[in-house]
C-alpha positions in Angstrom: 161.5 65.2 55.2 159.0 62.3 54.8 161.6 59.9 56.2 162.1 62.0 59.4 158.3 62.2 59.8 158.0 58.4 59.5 160.7 57.8 62.0 159.1 60.1 64.5 155.7 58.6 64.2 157.0 55.1 64.6 158.8 56.0 67.8 155.6 57.6 69.0 153.6 54.4 68.6 155.3 52.8 71.6 155.2 56.0 73.7 151.5 56.6 73.1 150.7 53.0 74.0 152.9 52.9 77.1 151.7 56.2 78.5 148.1 55.3 77.9 147.9 51.9 79.5 145.8 53.3 82.3 143.1 54.6 80.0 139.6 53.8 81.0 137.6 51.2 79.1 135.2 52.5 76.5 131.6 52.8 77.7 128.6 51.2 76.0 128.1 54.2 73.7 131.5 53.6 72.2 131.3 49.9 71.6 131.0 50.3 67.9 134.5 51.9 67.7 137.2 49.9 66.0 139.2 47.9 68.5 142.3 45.9 67.6 142.3 44.2 71.0 138.8 42.8 70.5 139.7 41.7 67.0 142.5 39.6 68.4 140.5 38.3 71.3 137.3 37.5 69.4 136.4 33.9 68.6 138.1 32.6 65.5 136.4 29.9 63.6 138.5 27.4 61.7 137.8 24.9 58.9 140.9 22.7 59.1 139.1 19.8 60.9 136.9 19.5 57.8 133.8 19.2 60.0 130.4 20.1 58.8 130.6 23.5 60.4 133.6 25.7 61.3 134.8 25.3 64.9 136.1 27.6 67.6 139.9 27.4 67.4 139.9 26.9 71.2 138.0 23.7 70.9 139.9 21.8 68.2 142.3 18.9 69.2 145.3 19.9 67.1 148.2 22.4 67.4 146.9 25.4 65.3 147.4 29.1 65.1 144.6 30.9 63.2 144.0 34.4 61.9 140.8 35.8 60.5 140.7 39.0 58.3 140.1 41.2 61.4 143.1 39.8 63.3 145.3 40.0 60.2 144.5 43.7 59.9 145.0 44.3 63.6 148.5 42.7 63.4 149.2 44.7 60.2 150.2 41.5 58.4 150.5 42.1 54.6 152.4 39.0 53.3 152.6 35.3 54.2 156.3 35.4 55.1 155.7 38.0 57.9 153.5 35.5 59.8 156.8 33.7 60.6 157.4 36.4 63.2 154.3 35.8 65.2 154.4 32.0 65.9 156.7 29.6 67.6 158.6 26.9 65.6 157.2 28.2 62.3 159.3 29.6 59.4 157.4 30.7 56.2 160.5 31.7 54.2 160.8 32.5 50.5 164.0 30.7 49.2 164.8 34.1 47.5 166.8 32.6 44.6 163.4 32.2 42.9 160.9 34.8 44.0 157.8 33.5 45.7 159.0 29.9 46.0 158.0 28.6 49.4 160.6 26.9 51.6 158.4 26.5 54.6 159.4 24.7 57.8 157.4 23.8 60.8 158.8 22.0 63.9 162.2 21.5 62.2 160.8 19.8 59.0 161.4 21.9 55.9 163.1 22.1 52.6 165.9 24.2 51.1 165.3 24.1 47.4 163.9 25.8 44.3 163.9 22.4 42.4 160.3 22.0 41.4 160.3 18.2 41.6 160.9 18.4 45.4 157.7 18.1 47.3 157.2 20.2 50.4 157.0 19.2 54.1 154.4 21.9 54.7 151.4 21.7 52.4 149.7 24.8 51.2 145.9 24.7 50.5 144.1 27.6 49.0 140.3 27.4 49.2 140.6 23.7 49.8 143.0 23.1 46.9 146.4 21.6 47.5 149.2 23.4 45.7 151.4 20.8 44.0 154.3 23.2 43.2 156.1 25.5 45.7 156.5 28.4 43.1 154.4 31.5 43.6 153.1 30.6 47.1 154.8 33.4 49.1 152.4 36.1 48.2 150.9 39.2 49.7 147.8 38.6 51.8 145.3 40.3 49.7 141.6 40.0 50.5 141.7 36.9 52.7 139.0 35.5 55.0 141.4 33.4 57.1 144.8 31.7 57.5 145.2 28.5 59.6 148.6 27.2 60.4 148.5 23.6 61.5 151.7 22.1 63.1 152.8 18.5 62.9 151.9 15.8 60.4 148.4 16.4 59.0 148.4 13.5 56.6 145.1 12.0 57.7 142.8 14.8 56.4 145.3 16.6 54.1 147.3 13.8 52.6 150.9 13.5 51.6 153.6 16.2 52.0 152.2 17.7 55.2 154.7 16.0 57.5 155.7 19.4 59.0 152.2 20.8 58.9 149.7 22.6 56.6 148.9 26.2 55.7 145.1 26.6 55.0 144.3 29.8 53.2 140.7 30.9 52.6 140.3 33.8 50.2 137.5 36.3 50.5 134.0 35.0 49.6 131.0 36.8 48.3 128.7 38.4 50.9 124.9 38.8 51.0 125.3 42.6 51.7 127.1 45.2 49.7 130.6 45.8 51.0 133.7 47.3 49.5 137.2 48.4 50.5 140.2 50.0 49.0 143.8 50.5 50.2 146.8 52.4 49.0 150.2 52.3 50.5 153.9 53.0 50.2 156.8 51.2 51.9 160.5 51.5 51.6 163.9 51.9 53.2 164.8 54.9 55.3 168.5 54.5 54.8 170.0 56.8 52.2 172.2 54.1 50.7 169.4 51.6 50.0 167.0 51.3 47.1 163.5 52.8 46.4 160.0 52.6 47.7 157.2 50.3 46.7 153.6 51.3 46.0 150.6 49.0 46.6 147.0 49.4 45.4 144.2 46.9 46.3 140.5 46.7 46.7 137.4 44.6 46.4 133.6 44.9 46.1 131.2 42.2 47.2 127.5 41.8 47.4 124.3 40.3 46.0 123.8 40.1 42.3 120.4 38.4 42.5 119.0 38.8 46.0 119.0 35.5 47.9 120.2 33.5 44.8 123.6 34.8 43.6 126.3 36.8 45.3 129.5 38.0 43.7 132.9 39.4 44.7 135.7 41.0 42.6 139.1 42.1 43.8 142.3 43.5 42.4 145.8 44.0 43.7 148.9 45.8 42.3 152.3 46.2 43.7 155.1 48.2 42.1 158.5 47.9 43.8 161.6 49.5 42.3 163.9 47.5 44.6 165.2 47.6 48.1 168.9 47.1 47.5 171.6 49.2 45.9 173.8 47.2 43.6 177.4 48.4 44.2 178.4 47.2 40.8 176.7 50.1 39.0 174.9 52.0 41.7 171.4 50.9 40.5 168.5 49.9 42.6 168.0 46.1 42.7 165.1 43.8 43.7 162.4 45.4 41.5 159.1 43.6 41.5 155.7 44.1 39.8 152.8 41.9 40.8 149.2 41.9 39.8 146.3 39.8 41.1 142.7 39.7 39.8 140.3 37.5 41.7 136.6 37.0 41.2 134.1 34.7 42.8 130.4 33.7 42.6 128.2 32.0 45.2 125.0 30.4 43.9 122.1 29.1 46.1 120.1 26.9 43.6 118.1 25.4 46.5 117.8 25.6 50.3 120.2 22.8 50.8 122.8 23.3 48.0 125.5 26.0 47.8 127.9 26.3 44.9 131.0 28.6 45.3 133.3 29.2 42.3 136.6 31.3 42.5 139.0 32.3 39.7 142.3 34.1 40.1 144.8 35.4 37.6 148.2 36.5 38.9 151.3 37.8 37.1 154.7 39.0 38.2 158.0 40.3 36.8 161.1 41.9 38.1 164.8 41.5 38.9 166.6 38.3 39.6 167.7 37.5 43.1 169.6 40.1 45.1 172.5 37.8 46.0 175.4 38.5 48.3 178.7 36.6 48.2 180.0 36.2 51.7 183.5 35.6 50.4 183.4 39.3 49.4 181.2 41.0 52.0 180.5 40.7 55.7 177.4 38.6 56.4 175.9 41.4 58.6 175.7 43.9 55.7 173.2 44.4 52.9 176.1 44.9 50.4 175.7 43.3 47.0 177.7 43.7 43.8 176.6 41.7 40.8 177.2 42.2 37.1 174.0 40.4 36.1 170.7 42.0 37.0 168.7 39.0 36.1 165.0 38.7 35.8 161.9 36.7 36.8 158.5 36.4 35.1 155.5 34.4 36.3 151.9 34.0 35.5 149.3 31.6 36.9 145.6 30.7 36.8 144.0 29.2 39.9 140.4 28.0 40.0 138.2 26.2 42.5 134.6 25.1 42.5 133.0 24.0 45.8 129.6 22.5 46.2 128.0 21.9 49.6 124.9 19.7 49.8 123.0 19.3 53.2 121.6 15.8 53.5 119.3 14.2 56.1 121.6 11.2 56.7 123.4 12.1 59.9 122.2 15.7 59.5 125.4 15.9 57.4 127.0 17.7 54.5 128.5 16.4 51.3 131.2 18.6 50.0 133.0 18.4 46.7 136.0 20.7 45.8 137.4 20.8 42.3 140.7 22.6 41.9 142.8 23.6 38.9 146.1 25.5 38.6 148.1 26.4 35.5 151.3 28.2 36.1 154.5 29.1 34.3 157.6 31.0 35.2 161.1 31.8 34.1 164.1 33.4 35.8 167.8 34.2 35.4 170.2 35.2 38.2 173.8 36.0 39.2 174.6 32.8 41.1 178.3 33.6 41.7 177.1 36.8 43.3 180.2 38.8 42.3 181.0 41.6 39.9 182.4 39.1 37.5 180.9 36.5 35.1 181.6 33.1 36.7 178.3 31.4 37.2 174.9 32.7 36.0 171.9 30.5 35.7 168.3 30.5 34.4 165.3 28.3 34.6 161.8 27.8 33.0 159.0 25.9 34.7 155.5 25.1 33.5 153.0 23.3 35.7 149.4 22.2 35.4 147.4 20.4 38.1 143.8 19.1 38.6 142.4 17.8 41.8 139.0 16.7 43.3 138.0 16.0 46.8 134.6 14.5 47.7 133.9 14.2 51.4 131.0 13.7 53.9 130.7 15.0 57.4 127.9 14.1 59.7 126.8 13.2 63.3 125.2 10.0 64.5 124.4 10.3 68.2 127.8 10.4 70.0 129.7 9.8 66.8 131.0 12.4 64.4 132.1 11.0 61.0 134.4 12.7 58.4 135.2 10.6 55.3 136.2 11.2 51.7 138.1 10.3 48.5 140.8 12.4 46.9 142.4 12.6 43.4 145.3 14.7 42.3 147.1 14.8 38.9 150.0 17.1 38.0 152.3 17.6 35.1 155.4 19.6 35.5 158.3 20.5 33.2 161.5 22.2 34.1 164.5 23.5 32.1 167.7 24.7 33.7 170.5 26.6 32.1 173.9 27.3 33.6 176.5 29.6 32.1 180.0 29.0 33.5 182.4 30.6 30.9 185.5 29.8 32.9 184.6 26.1 32.8 183.1 25.6 29.4 182.3 27.7 26.4 179.1 25.7 25.9 176.1 26.3 28.1 174.8 23.7 30.6 171.3 22.6 29.7 169.0 20.0 31.2 166.1 19.5 33.6 163.2 17.1 33.9 159.5 16.4 33.3 157.2 14.5 35.5 153.6 13.2 35.6 152.4 12.8 39.2 149.2 11.1 40.2 147.8 10.6 43.7 144.7 8.7 44.9 143.5 8.7 48.5 140.6 7.6 50.6 140.3 8.6 54.3 138.0 8.4 57.3 138.0 9.8 60.8 135.6 8.9 63.7 135.3 11.1 66.8 133.3 9.4 69.5 132.1 11.1 72.7 132.6 8.4 75.4 131.3 11.0 77.9 130.2 14.6 77.4 133.7 15.8 78.1 135.9 12.9 76.8 136.2 12.3 73.0 138.3 9.6 71.3 139.5 10.1 67.7 140.4 7.3 65.2 141.3 7.6 61.6 143.0 6.0 58.6 144.0 7.2 55.2 145.1 5.0 52.3 147.0 6.6 49.5 148.6 5.5 46.3 151.1 7.7 44.4 152.7 7.3 41.0 155.4 9.3 39.3 156.7 9.0 35.8 159.8 11.1 35.0 162.2 11.9 32.2 165.4 13.5 33.4 168.1 15.2 31.2 171.4 15.7 33.0 172.4 19.4 33.4 175.7 19.2 31.5 177.4 21.1 28.6 175.5 20.3 25.5 173.9 22.0 22.5 171.1 24.3 23.6 167.9 22.5 24.4 164.7 22.9 26.4 162.9 20.3 28.5 159.8 22.5 28.5 159.8 22.5 24.7 160.6 18.8 24.5 164.0 19.3 22.7 166.3 17.9 25.5 167.1 14.2 25.1 166.8 11.7 28.0 168.6 8.9 26.2 171.7 8.4 24.1 175.1 9.9 24.9 176.3 13.5 25.4 178.4 14.7 22.4 180.4 16.9 24.7 181.3 14.1 27.2 182.0 10.8 25.3 180.5 7.8 27.0 178.2 9.9 29.3 174.5 9.3 29.2 172.1 12.1 28.4 169.7 11.1 31.2 167.0 8.5 31.8 163.2 7.8 32.0 161.8 6.0 34.9 158.6 5.5 37.0 157.9 4.5 40.6 154.9 3.9 42.8 154.3 4.2 46.6 151.3 3.0 48.7 150.8 3.4 52.4 148.4 3.9 55.2 148.3 6.9 57.5 146.8 6.2 61.0 145.8 8.6 63.6 144.7 8.0 67.2 143.9 10.7 69.6 141.8 12.0 72.5 140.3 15.2 73.7 139.3 16.0 77.3 137.4 19.0 78.7 138.0 19.2 82.5 136.1 22.5 82.4 134.2 24.5 79.8 137.3 26.7 79.1 140.0 24.0 79.1 140.8 21.6 76.3 143.4 18.9 76.8 144.3 16.8 73.7 146.8 14.2 72.6 147.5 12.5 69.2 149.6 9.9 67.5 149.8 10.1 63.8 152.1 9.1 60.9 152.8 11.2 57.8 154.6 10.7 54.5 156.6 12.9 52.2 156.6 11.8 48.6 159.6 10.1 47.0 160.6 11.2 43.5 163.3 12.4 41.1 165.9 15.1 41.0 165.4 17.6 38.1 168.9 19.1 38.7 171.5 16.3 38.2 174.8 18.1 37.5 177.1 15.3 38.5 175.9 12.2 36.6 178.8 9.8 37.5 178.3 10.1 41.3 174.5 9.9 40.8 174.8 6.7 38.8 177.1 5.2 41.4 174.5 5.9 44.0 171.8 4.2 41.9 174.1 1.2 41.4 174.7 1.0 45.1 170.9 1.1 45.7 170.3 -1.9 43.5 169.3 0.1 40.5 166.6 2.2 42.2 166.6 5.6 40.5 164.0 7.5 42.6 164.8 8.7 46.1 162.4 7.1 48.6 159.6 8.4 50.8 160.2 10.1 54.1 158.2 8.7 57.0 157.3 10.7 60.1 155.7 9.5 63.3 154.5 12.1 65.7 153.4 12.0 69.4 151.8 15.2 70.8 150.0 16.4 73.8 148.6 19.9 74.2 146.4 22.2 76.2 144.2 25.2 75.4 142.7 27.4 78.1 140.7 30.5 78.2 140.2 32.4 81.5 136.7 32.7 83.0 136.6 36.4 82.3 137.6 35.9 78.6 140.7 38.1 79.0 143.3 35.4 78.5 143.9 32.7 76.0 146.8 30.2 76.3 148.0 27.1 74.5 150.8 24.8 75.4 152.1 21.8 73.6 154.8 19.2 73.6 155.8 16.8 70.9 158.2 14.1 69.7 158.7 13.5 66.0 160.6 10.5 64.7 161.8 10.8 61.1 162.8 7.8 59.1 164.6 8.0 55.7 164.9 11.8 56.0 164.8 13.3 52.5 167.4 16.0 51.9 168.9 18.0 49.1 172.7 17.8 49.8 174.5 20.9 48.4 178.2 20.8 47.6 180.5 23.4 46.0 181.9 22.1 42.7 184.5 23.7 40.4 182.9 22.2 37.3 179.2 22.6 37.9 179.3 25.5 40.4 177.0 23.7 42.8 176.0 20.0 42.9 172.7 19.2 44.4 172.0 15.5 45.3 168.7 14.4 46.7 169.0 11.4 49.0 167.4 9.7 52.0 170.2 10.6 54.2 169.3 9.8 57.8 166.9 9.0 60.7 166.3 11.7 63.3 164.3 12.5 66.4 162.9 16.0 67.0 161.4 17.0 70.3 159.9 20.3 71.2 157.8 22.6 73.4 155.5 25.4 72.3 153.6 28.1 74.1 151.3 30.9 72.8 149.4 33.3 75.0 147.6 36.6 75.1 146.1 38.5 77.9 144.0 41.7 78.0 145.3 43.6 81.0 142.5 46.1 80.3 139.9 46.2 77.6 142.2 48.3 75.5 145.7 46.8 76.3 146.7 43.4 75.2 150.0 41.5 75.8 151.0 38.7 73.5 153.8 36.1 73.9 155.1 32.9 72.3 157.9 30.5 72.9 159.2 27.5 70.9 162.0 25.2 71.8 163.4 22.4 69.6 165.9 19.7 70.2 166.9 17.7 67.1 169.4 15.0 66.7 170.4 12.4 64.1 169.8 8.8 65.2 171.5 7.3 62.1 173.2 8.7 59.0 173.6 6.8 55.8 175.4 9.4 53.6 178.5 11.5 54.1 176.6 14.7 54.8 179.6 16.2 56.6 181.6 16.3 53.4 184.5 14.8 55.4 187.3 14.4 52.9 187.6 10.8 54.0 184.2 10.1 52.6 183.2 8.0 55.6 180.0 8.3 57.7 181.1 8.7 61.3 180.5 10.6 64.4 181.1 13.9 62.6 177.9 13.3 60.7 175.9 12.4 63.7 177.0 15.5 65.5 175.8 17.9 62.8 172.9 20.2 63.3 169.8 19.4 61.3 169.1 22.1 58.7 166.2 24.6 59.3 165.9 23.8 63.0 166.1 26.8 65.3 166.8 25.8 68.8 164.5 28.6 70.1 162.0 31.0 68.8 160.3 33.5 71.1 158.4 36.7 70.9 156.5 39.3 72.9 154.3 42.2 71.9 151.4 44.4 72.8 148.4 46.1 71.2 146.8 49.2 72.7 143.6 51.0 71.7 143.3 54.7 72.6 139.9 56.4 72.5 140.1 59.9 71.1 136.4 60.7 71.5 135.0 62.7 68.6 138.4 62.3 66.8 138.1 58.5 66.5 140.7 56.1 68.0 144.3 55.0 67.7 145.5 51.5 67.7 149.2 50.9 68.3 151.2 47.6 68.1 154.8 46.7 68.8 156.1 43.2 68.4 159.5 41.6 68.8 160.2 38.1 67.6 163.6 36.3 68.0 164.7 33.3 65.9 167.9 31.3 66.7 170.5 30.8 63.9 169.9 27.7 61.8 172.1 25.5 59.7 171.2 25.9 56.0 173.2 23.0 54.5 173.4 19.5 55.7 177.2 19.8 56.0 176.7 22.8 58.3 179.0 24.9 56.1 176.1 27.3 55.4 174.2 29.1 58.2 171.4 31.6 58.5 172.3 33.9 61.3 170.0 34.6 64.3 167.6 37.5 64.0 165.4 39.7 66.2 162.6 41.2 64.3 161.0 44.4 65.7 157.8 45.5 64.0 155.5 48.4 64.9 152.4 50.1 63.5 150.1 52.9 64.4 146.6 53.1 63.0 144.2 56.0 63.3 140.6 55.0 62.9 139.3 58.4 61.9 135.9 59.9 62.7 135.0 59.3 59.0 133.3 55.9 59.0 135.5 53.3 57.4 138.5 55.6 56.9 141.9 54.4 58.4 145.4 55.8 58.2 148.4 53.7 59.3 152.1 54.1 59.5 154.3 51.1 60.2 157.8 49.8 60.4 159.2 46.3 59.7 162.5 44.9 60.8 163.2 48.1 62.7 166.5 46.7 64.1 167.7 46.2 60.5 168.5 42.6 60.9 170.2 40.8 58.0 168.5 37.7 56.9 169.2 35.5 53.8 167.1 33.0 52.0 170.0 30.6 51.8 173.7 30.2 52.3 175.1 27.8 49.6 178.8 27.3 49.2 180.4 28.3 45.9 183.9 28.0 44.3 183.8 31.7 43.6 184.3 34.5 46.1 187.4 35.3 48.1 189.7 33.8 45.5 188.5 36.3 42.9 188.1 39.3 45.2 191.4 40.9 44.1 190.1 41.1 40.6 187.6 43.7 41.8 189.7 45.6 44.3 188.3 43.7 47.3 190.2 41.9 50.0 188.0 38.8 50.2 186.7 37.6 53.6 186.3 33.8 53.5 184.4 34.2 56.7 183.1 30.7 57.3 181.8 30.2 60.8 181.1 27.0 62.8 182.8 24.8 60.3 183.3 21.2 61.7 186.7 20.8 60.1 188.2 24.2 60.6 189.0 24.9 56.9 186.2 26.5 54.9 185.5 24.2 52.0 184.5 27.0 49.6 185.6 30.5 48.9 182.2 32.1 48.6 178.5 31.8 49.1 175.2 32.3 47.3 173.2 34.2 49.9 170.1 35.9 48.5 169.2 38.7 50.9 165.9 39.7 52.3 165.0 43.4 52.9 166.2 45.2 56.0 164.5 48.1 57.8 161.5 49.6 56.1 158.8 52.0 57.0 155.5 52.8 55.2 152.0 54.2 55.4 148.6 53.0 54.3 145.3 54.6 53.6 142.2 52.3 53.8 138.6 53.1 53.2 135.8 50.5 53.5 132.0 50.2 53.7 
């Protein structure tokens, strides 16, 4: 009965909004009513430029999409990944083989990996602190002040590993007035053959502790999910997840010109391993899984930041210092062969600890705005991988790596107003990075743990005579990041900007070497260089932002060209001995060009239309490795013709928000949004693909007459589109299907050589259609 009610209400959301588009605007006596349209159209202040004060997003000279807490609520966004379906050329995916591990891509620059030594192309910054490890970053958006998504290289102000862009997340800060909020909700499948519903509880309280001197905030979040999928192997629900977050913060005002803000967060999670589908057994447009190993994951982390802002008379500026610390650990085990049999299961354990400090100054001297600073980052990370392949070896595969990673940077940017409406921007950043690593090849050997320090990196492997255990090595990179740009305001409401900048993605080491002989051959061919090298990105961009005179419309348009040199890729290949071989190489040079549009227009004060469009054209300019897996082993035209991974040719979306005044009964806000994403190649060889998807979301919120009380129902992925976190080829699948009474599909598509080079896939699935409701109360 509850399912039928939810379906009816979700369908009603569109009908109510469409039938009500002619509703009169609220009169002045009703201005205090909750309005989702005004929440979206209100001025959003952003911090990404690191200026002395936050700036109106319409006035900044970079390609950025920003959300504050009110707009996130109006859009009913509850997790970071869902933001992918509101922006052009942005993909904020969880890799799904390791829950919460970010594999973000912006403008065609992204990663496909859960290997913790691989640095991102899209940097994530929480309260000003760079996250050095991708694990645990795809989280629910609990108690946030804002999210700012910056496209293109952002290396000048944000440093390395932001060649695709940066995600700037600001969590809730203490307030000087007492406020509190609580929310409970349920969400789950409406299909009878799917799993169970999830329950969410969250809340916070914020206010003064000592009036005018000390404010505090305390929040808590809990999610219990029994699993969206049904495992056909035993009929059980799969995909269970339990997550808890406790976050506290204090803001101290020791003097009129000094503010100190400290935040501390504790997060834990546990649940099932990945819900993996083998597309040698099941059609790729189904949610069918059948795995004999439930698997598990466990994670826990501490995240702390301490920010001090000191106002100084010099340039009427502000000195800011941000200290960051993160300590995280996690373990997992999953059914990698994704079949009802035991062919390839794998586990991992990761521990990471990082410390960072950024000291910067921002001030104004007449026509000149100056932002400058120094940055230090240090990280230690250790990773153990186990592989169980009983048909290959009775002994388990053990190995992994450890790494010490240090970065130092100094940066400066000058913005000079040549005229009141023309500004030139000039900046440089110098950085030096060093990595020291110890790698143990992942091969059959007596059980050992890199995390515990029992896996050797030298000597020979007793299971494979003459084969080395691994190696130790160190490398260093230094470079300069320039930026030159302009900003022109032909009118008060129009902002035209252009930029050239360069960015770098860190070189490093592969923690997951399962084929030592080919790896050592590559090292020898590279003159003994063990580390893979940096990736360099040059970007040219021009953009426009415009707001209509009446304030009803906001539009942004941008065009860019990105030149990538020494593209850093994880090349995946099916292997009958190791299951999958992952080799990290500087494979190619490429050029990526694109267009982006975002716009919103309020047809009436209570009806808003939103739209976005992203187009990308990406081509290899040169290829230096046989990424096509051509049996001839040669680099040729087949390689140059391949599609770059994680590059959708088009993304577009359209939606609306409508507010309906109910008089004494409150008001109703309805939202419907459709976002399309083209299919993308997942592997460099183009043997693996993520299919196209059209995501339809809707929600209906009743702002009741009771002050602060809201009731919402919503639906996500209402078209039930199948999406996977990956599509990696395996030597297990169609060839073993008869063992389980299955026909086997071997349904490879778009293969450049006709014959599918593997008989199955590792394709961890994302949930399909879900509906839910929420009850929120706030003061």
